[in-house]
C-alpha positions in Angstrom: 0.0 0.0 0.0 2.8 2.4 0.8 4.4 1.9 -2.6 1.1 2.7 -4.3 1.0 6.0 -2.4 4.6 6.9 -3.3 3.9 6.0 -6.9 0.8 8.2 -7.0 2.7 11.1 -5.4 5.5 10.7 -7.9 3.1 10.8 -10.8 1.3 13.8 -9.4 4.7 15.6 -9.1 5.4 14.7 -12.8 2.1 16.2 -13.8 2.8 19.4 -11.8 6.3 19.6 -13.4 5.0 19.0 -16.9 2.2 21.7 -16.5 4.7 24.1 -15.1 7.3 23.6 -17.8 4.6 24.0 -20.5 3.6 27.4 -19.0 7.3 28.3 -19.4 7.1 27.5 -23.1 8.4 24.0 -23.4 6.6 21.4 -25.5 6.1 17.8 -24.4 7.6 15.2 -26.6 7.2 12.1 -24.4 6.4 11.1 -20.8 8.0 8.2 -18.9 10.4 6.9 -21.6 11.6 3.5 -20.4 14.3 1.2 -21.6 16.6 -1.4 -20.0 18.8 1.3 -18.6 16.2 3.3 -16.8 13.4 5.9 -17.2 13.3 9.6 -18.1 10.3 11.3 -16.6 9.7 13.9 -19.2 11.3 14.6 -22.6 10.5 18.1 -23.8 11.6 20.7 -26.4 12.1 24.4 -26.7 13.1 26.2 -29.9 16.8 25.2 -29.4 17.1 22.1 -27.2 15.8 18.6 -26.6 15.4 18.5 -22.8 15.5 15.4 -20.7 13.8 16.2 -17.4 14.1 14.3 -14.1 11.3 15.1 -11.6 12.0 14.7 -7.9 9.4 14.9 -5.2 9.8 15.4 -1.5 7.0 15.4 1.0 8.9 18.1 2.9 12.3 19.8 2.9 13.4 18.4 6.3 16.1 16.2 4.7 17.1 18.6 1.9 15.4 19.8 -1.2 14.2 17.3 -3.8 16.8 18.5 -6.3 19.6 17.4 -4.0 18.5 13.8 -4.1 20.0 13.0 -7.5 23.1 10.8 -7.1 26.0 10.2 -9.5 24.5 6.8 -10.2 21.1 8.3 -11.1 22.8 10.9 -13.4 24.7 8.1 -15.1 21.4 6.1 -15.7 19.7 9.2 -17.1 22.5 9.9 -19.5 22.6 6.3 -20.7 18.8 6.2 -21.1 18.9 9.5 -23.0 21.5 8.1 -25.4 19.3 5.1 -26.0 16.4 7.4 -26.7 18.4 9.4 -29.2 19.4 6.1 -31.0 15.8 4.9 -31.2 13.9 8.1 -31.8 14.1 10.3 -34.9 12.8 13.4 -33.2 15.2 16.0 -31.8 18.4 14.4 -33.2 19.6 17.7 -34.7 19.1 19.7 -31.6 21.5 20.0 -28.7 20.4 18.1 -25.6 20.4 19.1 -22.0 19.4 17.6 -18.7 17.0 19.6 -16.4 15.8 18.7 -12.9 12.5 19.8 -11.5 12.1 19.5 -7.7 8.6 19.5 -6.3 8.3 19.9 -2.5 5.1 19.9 -0.5 5.0 23.1 1.7 3.4 23.1 5.2 0.5 25.2 3.8 -0.4 22.3 1.5 0.9 24.1 -1.6 3.7 22.8 -3.9 7.1 24.5 -4.3 8.5 23.9 -7.8 12.1 24.6 -8.6 13.3 24.2 -12.2 17.1 23.7 -12.5 18.0 24.1 -16.2 21.1 22.3 -17.5 21.5 20.6 -14.1 24.3 18.3 -15.3 26.1 17.3 -18.5 26.7 14.0 -20.3 30.4 14.8 -20.8 
């Protein structure tokens, strides 16, 4: 039962992040791209870039902000998954790519704090 709750909260955070990024002018290409190497929550585009977005959710900021929870192992999996996507997909191959992170934290008042960190890390 607890896993179901965490899963639902994660999906809700992804929807909040997607809606927020769309209000910032990004266009959604794909949600939840999965392959053997891992999953990319959102793949989006702007006029210049193909953007791989990792969404992180925290129920509160007591143990640090959601953005701070991305480990070197997670970054490596995201990069490998993005490379797989680029090999399989025909969209966005001529655009530069970047990795963004969106942190969603539930505030004590019951509202969500969304922080968008553009170009959070690089593949090289």
